N, C-alpha and C positions, 0 to 999 in steps of 0.2 A: 504494500500500500504506500502511495506517495502522499505524505502529510506535510502541510505547511502550517507552522505555528507562529502566530503573532504575539508579541509581548513576552519574549523569552526571559527577560531579566526581572520581571515582576515577581511578586510572591507566588502567585499561581503558576505563571509561565516557567519559572525556574524549576518547580516540581514536575510540571508536565514534560519539560525537556529531558529529565532523567528517565521517564517512563516510556515515552512514545517510541524510541528506537526499537523496542521489542515488537512493535507492530509493523515496521517497515522503514522506508527511507524518509527521514525528517529534515526539513529545512526550517531553521528557527531564526526569526528576525526580531529586531527591536528598533527603536528610533535611530540608533546609530547607523543601521543599514537602510532604513526606509522611514521617511516622514509620512505618517498616515494623513497628514493634511494635504499631501500632494496626490490628488486623485489619479493623475496620469501615470505617475510612478507606480502607484498601487496596481493599477490595471496592467501595466507592463510586467510587473513581477508575477502576477497571476497568469498572464499569457505565456510567460517564459517557463514557469515551473510546472504549470498544468497539474496542480494537486488534485488528488481524488477526495481528500478530506482537508478542510480548513478548520483550524481551531483558533478562535480569536480571544486570546487572554489579554489583549491590550486594552487600555482604557485611560482616559483622562480622569484621574481620581482626586485631584486637588479640589475638594468640595467647596472650600471658601473662595479660592482663587477663581473658580468657575463663575462666580457672581459677576466678575468684571471681564473675564476672558471667555465670553459667550461663544465667540466664533470658533476658537480653538477647541473648546469642549464639544461643540456640535460637530465639527469636522471629524474628530477622533471617535467620539461616542455614537454618532448617528450616521453621518455621511459615509464614512469608511466601511462600517458593517453593512450598510445598504449596498455598496459597490461589491463587497465580497459576496453577498447573497445573490446579487444579479449575475455575477460571473458564475457562481456555483450552479445556478439554475440553468444557464445556457450550456454549461460544460457537463452537466449531469454529475456534479460533485456534491458532497455533503458539507454542511457548515454547523459547527458548534460555537455558540456565542454566549457570553456571560453577561447577566444584567444584575440588578440590585434591588434590595428592599426599599431603597429611597424613591422608587416609583409610587410608593404609597404615602399618605399623609399622616399615618399613625393614629388615626382617631377611631378606628374600629373597636379597639379594646380587647381583641382576641387575635390569635394568629391568622394571617392572611392566606387565603387559597388563591389559586391562579386566576379565577374568574372574578375576584373582587374588583370593584372600581378603583382605577388608578387616579392619583391626584398629587403629583410631586410638589414638594414645597420649595425646592431650590433648583438652580440651573443645572447642577450635576444630575439630579433626578430627572429633570426635563430632557436633558440630552440623552440619557440612557433609555428613557421611554421612547424617544424618537428613533433610537437605534433599534429597539424591539420592533417598532412599527415598520421600519424600513426592511428588516429581515423578513417579517411576516408578509409584507406586501410582495416581496420577490417570490416567496413560497418555495415549493419543491422540498428537498431533503434538508431540513434544518431543525436544530434543537436549541432552545434558549433556556439557559439555566440561571434563574434568579437566585442569588446568594446574598449573604450578609456578613458584615464584620469579619472579613477574611484577615487572618493573621499568620505570621510565622514567628519562630522564636528569635530570629535575627531581624535585620532590617530596621526600619524606623516606624513601625506600627505601634499599636496600643500596648502590646505586651512589653516591648522594649522601653517605651516611654514610662510605663508604670514602674518598671525595674529601675530606670534611671532616676525617676523622682524619689523612689524609696531610699536611694543612697545619698540624697541631697537634702531631704526634709524630714523633720520629726513628726509632722502632721500632714496628711493628704486629704484633700476634699475631692470627691469623685461624684459625678452626677448619678443619681439613682432613678431618674425619671425617663431615661432613654433605655429602651428594652428591645433586644433582638437576639439572634442566634450567633454566638461566636463560632466561627468556622475556620478550622485549621486548613491552610492551603494544601497541605499534603493529602488530607482526606478528600478534598474537592478534586484534586488531580487524580487520585487513585480511583475515585468513583467514575470520573470521565474515562480513564483508561479501561476500567473493568467493563463499562458499558460498550465501548468500542470493541474491545477484545472478544466479548461474548457474541458479537454480531459481525465480525470482520468479514465473513464470507458473503453476507448479503446486507452490508451496512447501509448502502443508499436506499434500498427498498425498506428496511426497517425504519430508517430516519424519515423517509417520506410518509410511511404509514402512521408513524407516531409523532409526526412533526407538531411543534407547538412549544408552549412555555411550561417549564417545570420549576418548582421551587426545590432547591438543593442546598441545604445548609446544615450546620451542626445540630445534633439532636437536642431538644430542649431549648430554653431561652433564659436570659438573665439580664439584669441591669448592668450598666458599666461599673457601678459600685460593687455588685456581687462578683463580676468578672475580675475586677481589680483585687478583691480580697483573695480569690482563688489563685491569681497570679502570684501574689506575695506568699501565700501558704505553700506554693509549689516551687518557689525560688530555690534552685539548687545551691545558692550561695547566700543563704539567709543571714549569715553572720555579717555580711556587708551592708545590711539594711540599717539605716538610721531611724526609719519611720517607727513611731510608737503607737500612733492612732490614725485611723482612716475614717473619715466622716462622710456621710451622704450629703449631697447638695443638689439643688435644682438647676436645670439648664439656664434659668434666668440669671443665675449667679455667674455664668460664664458666657456672656453675649459674644456671638460670632457672626460674621457677615452672612452665612447661610443658615437658614432654619433647618433643624433636624426633625424627622418624625419621632414621636415619643415612643409609641408601641408599634414596632414594625416587624415583629417576629413572624416567621414564615412557617406555614404548615406544609410539610414535605410529603404528605401521604400519596399524592398523585405519582410522584417519581417512584416511590416504593411499590405501588400497585402496578405500575407499568413495567419497571425494570427489575423488580424483585429484591432490591436491597436499599439500604439507607445509610446515612452517615452516623457514626457513633455519637453518644452523648457528649456534649461539649466539654464537660468536666474531665471525662476519661481522655479525650484527645489533648486537652491542655496539659494534663500530667505527662503524657507521652512526649509532647512537643518540648516541654521544659526539662525533661530528663536527658535530652540529647546533649 
């Protein structure tokens, strides 16, 4: 199988890059090799490589900066996925694209299913929703995996920030009114790999038959405050922590340029019913991620 992976250096992409070679020939790209704002260059890459499967793990994820960098966010999160989907349709290829819980406004009060009304609160969410619609519009063999709060033990995400704060402060205040599913990037990559591997002989047919949006995130949900407490409890170097107390706070105490949905947990039942498995409980995955 000839696979093209976009976003190879991101949290998800770096995990996919390790797994995908088991399935065939993989070309992995990131912004150093291809600017996804350049539509002509993207189309040329697709034409030259002729992948049978495109996995788009790239995204503009600077949620607050997107409030002012509208055009860049839309080009990367909406226009580029649409072009990938159009090419895949005409070439008879498959496309796996990732989206976000931020397409919801967080006012439902219980975990979202795929058919719930969307209403993004910020430009990042709006750009990701536009990407979903562009992929859907092209049709054919596509799967859109909405996920949430993706993390890895390294990098500059929430886990690393909490550990860094814990070494500099005796007291932390973490918001407890933002709730969703912490999702280990490795779990998400392994789920994608497992789904493709299980259907590698008739992948396009399976993807065409089962095309649509699926929620795919860590099992269970938590507030950022609960997540932070678990991060500190599982810190393999707890003796380095200065922090003595961690207090819950409201989002209003930390005003940011972009509004966040408060309760955007995802119900992932549809994926499990369709493909036969689900991601582990977020607490179990966090322990594994931090033990490495």
